[in-house]
C-alpha positions as CSV (number, residue, x, y, z in Angstrom):
1,M,24.8,-40.4,-27.4
2,R,24.0,-37.5,-29.8
3,Y,20.3,-38.2,-29.4
4,K,20.6,-38.1,-25.5
5,L,22.5,-34.8,-25.6
6,A,19.9,-33.2,-27.9
7,T,17.1,-34.5,-25.6
8,L,18.9,-33.1,-22.6
9,F,19.4,-29.7,-24.2
10,A,15.7,-29.6,-25.2
11,L,14.7,-30.4,-21.6
12,V,17.0,-27.7,-20.2
13,G,15.6,-25.2,-22.7
14,M,12.0,-26.0,-21.6
15,V,12.9,-25.6,-17.9
16,L,14.6,-22.3,-18.5
17,A,11.7,-21.0,-20.6
18,A,9.2,-22.0,-17.9
19,C,11.3,-20.4,-15.2
20,S,11.5,-17.1,-17.1
21,S,7.8,-16.9,-18.0
22,G,7.0,-14.8,-14.9
23,G,4.6,-17.4,-13.5
24,G,1.5,-15.8,-14.8
25,N,1.2,-13.1,-12.1
26,S,-1.6,-10.8,-13.0
27,G,-0.8,-8.4,-10.3
28,D,0.0,-4.7,-10.9
29,S,3.6,-4.3,-12.0
30,G,3.6,-0.5,-11.4
31,S,6.2,1.2,-9.3
32,G,5.8,2.3,-5.7
33,G,4.1,-0.8,-4.4
34,D,7.0,-1.6,-2.0
35,S,6.8,1.6,0.1
36,G,10.2,1.0,1.7
37,S,9.6,-2.6,3.0
38,G,13.1,-3.6,1.7
39,G,11.8,-6.9,0.4
40,A,11.1,-8.2,-3.1
41,T,7.4,-9.0,-2.6
42,A,4.9,-9.3,-5.4
43,T,2.7,-6.2,-5.7
44,P,-0.9,-7.0,-5.3
45,A,-3.4,-6.1,-8.1
46,S,-4.6,-2.5,-8.0
47,T,-8.3,-3.1,-8.0
48,I,-9.3,-0.7,-5.2
49,S,-10.0,2.9,-6.1
50,V,-9.1,5.4,-3.4
51,R,-10.2,9.1,-3.4
52,S,-10.6,12.0,-1.1
53,S,-13.1,14.9,-1.0
54,A,-10.2,17.1,0.3
55,F,-7.9,16.8,-2.7
56,Q,-7.6,15.2,-6.1
57,A,-5.1,12.5,-7.2
58,G,-1.7,14.2,-7.9
59,A,-2.9,17.5,-6.4
60,A,-1.8,19.4,-3.3
61,I,-3.0,18.2,0.1
62,P,-4.6,21.2,1.9
63,R,-2.5,22.7,4.7
64,K,-5.2,21.7,7.2
65,Y,-4.0,18.1,7.0
66,S,-0.3,18.9,7.5
67,C,1.9,19.6,10.5
68,S,1.6,23.3,9.8
69,G,-2.2,23.1,9.9
70,D,-4.6,21.2,12.1
71,N,-2.6,17.9,11.6
72,V,-5.8,15.9,11.1
73,S,-6.2,13.0,8.7
74,P,-8.1,13.8,5.5
75,P,-11.4,12.1,4.6
76,L,-10.9,9.0,2.4
77,A,-13.2,6.8,0.5
78,W,-12.7,3.7,-1.6
79,S,-14.4,1.1,-3.7
80,G,-13.5,-2.2,-5.5
81,V,-12.6,-4.2,-2.5
82,P,-12.5,-7.9,-3.5
83,S,-15.3,-10.1,-2.0
84,G,-12.8,-12.4,-0.2
85,A,-11.2,-9.7,1.9
86,R,-11.4,-10.3,5.6
87,E,-9.9,-6.9,6.7
88,L,-8.5,-3.7,5.2
89,A,-5.4,-1.8,6.1
90,L,-4.4,1.8,5.4
91,V,-0.8,2.9,5.1
92,V,0.2,6.5,4.5
93,D,3.9,7.1,3.7
94,D,6.2,9.5,1.9
95,P,8.5,7.8,-0.6
96,D,10.4,11.1,-1.1
97,A,11.6,10.8,2.6
98,G,12.7,7.2,2.3
99,G,9.2,5.8,2.9
100,F,8.6,7.8,6.1
101,V,5.5,6.3,7.7
102,H,2.7,8.9,8.4
103,W,-0.1,6.5,9.4
104,V,-0.9,2.8,9.7
105,V,-4.4,1.5,10.5
106,V,-5.3,-2.2,10.5
107,G,-8.4,-4.2,11.3
108,I,-10.7,-2.1,9.1
109,D,-13.9,-4.0,8.4
110,P,-13.9,-4.9,4.7
111,G,-17.5,-3.5,4.4
112,T,-16.2,0.0,5.3
113,T,-16.0,2.3,2.3
114,S,-14.7,5.5,3.9
115,I,-12.9,7.2,6.8
116,A,-14.1,10.6,8.0
117,E,-11.8,13.4,8.5
118,D,-9.8,13.0,11.8
119,A,-11.3,9.6,12.5
120,V,-10.4,5.9,12.7
121,P,-13.2,3.4,11.8
122,Q,-14.8,1.7,14.8
123,G,-13.0,-1.6,15.6
124,A,-9.8,-0.6,13.7
125,T,-6.4,-0.2,15.3
126,E,-3.9,2.5,14.7
127,V,-0.4,1.0,14.6
128,S,0.9,4.5,14.2
129,D,-1.0,7.7,14.8
130,Y,-1.6,10.1,11.9
131,R,1.2,12.6,11.3
132,G,0.4,15.0,8.5
133,P,2.7,16.0,5.7
134,C,5.7,17.9,7.0
135,P,8.5,17.9,4.4
136,P,11.8,19.5,5.3
137,G,12.0,21.2,1.9
138,G,10.6,20.9,-1.6
139,T,7.5,19.0,-2.7
140,H,6.9,15.5,-1.4
141,H,4.4,12.9,-2.6
142,Y,2.2,11.2,0.0
143,Q,0.8,7.8,-0.7
144,F,-2.6,6.8,0.9
145,T,-2.7,3.1,0.2
146,V,-5.6,0.8,1.1
147,Y,-4.9,-2.9,1.2
148,A,-7.3,-5.9,1.1
149,L,-6.2,-8.7,3.3
150,P,-7.4,-12.3,3.2
151,N,-7.2,-12.8,7.0
152,D,-6.9,-10.9,10.2
153,L,-3.3,-9.9,10.9
154,Q,-4.0,-9.3,14.6
155,L,-1.5,-6.4,14.9
156,A,-1.5,-4.6,18.2
157,G,-1.4,-0.9,18.5
158,D,2.1,-1.1,19.8
159,A,3.4,-3.1,16.8
160,D,6.4,-1.7,14.9
161,A,5.1,0.3,11.9
162,R,7.7,-1.0,9.4
163,D,7.1,-4.6,10.5
164,A,3.3,-4.0,10.2
165,I,3.7,-2.6,6.7
166,S,5.9,-5.6,5.6
167,R,3.2,-8.0,6.9
168,I,0.4,-6.1,5.3
169,Q,2.2,-6.0,1.9
170,A,3.1,-9.7,2.1
171,A,-0.5,-10.7,2.8
172,A,-2.4,-8.2,0.5
173,T,-4.5,-9.6,-2.3
174,A,-5.4,-6.2,-3.7
175,R,-4.6,-2.5,-3.2
176,G,-5.4,1.0,-4.3
177,Q,-3.6,4.2,-3.9
178,L,-4.2,7.9,-3.8
179,V,-1.2,10.2,-4.1
180,G,-1.2,13.8,-3.0
181,T,1.6,16.4,-2.8
182,F,2.6,18.9,-0.2
183,S,5.3,21.5,-0.3
184,A,7.3,23.0,2.6
185,G,7.1,26.7,3.2
């Protein structure tokens, strides 16, 4: 009986150790990958590099791209999209305002490497139109996140933005993010 109990405890210990190992997920474990989706989804690897000729990472977004300026989207460029991507998606949100959604674009051809100022790539769909930074007070952080998707989500232009973001994040195999700031006043 003692031998059976020892074997049972050893098996339970191995099962518990295997369950707590994390499953070998090589994805990015950094914060901010959820963007207010409310779910506990795995964050895809941060392999895509996102940049803008209008502002540097962590720097102020020019007024031109805000609600107090021309309210046009800034130019964006990216690289490092995985070869298996079937489409790209772009999400712009403000985590300082509870993940307020400023822009969602889906159906971007994976061969696309940039978006011009105040433009949407040909063939892509805006789930929500661009709304520039417009914080009620203080300095807010705006996340421009590009996601690589393994398949076509087929989201219509009238899709709910939060639902679209949840579906994008659940399907994404890679992502990249550029964060800019904007202050009220």
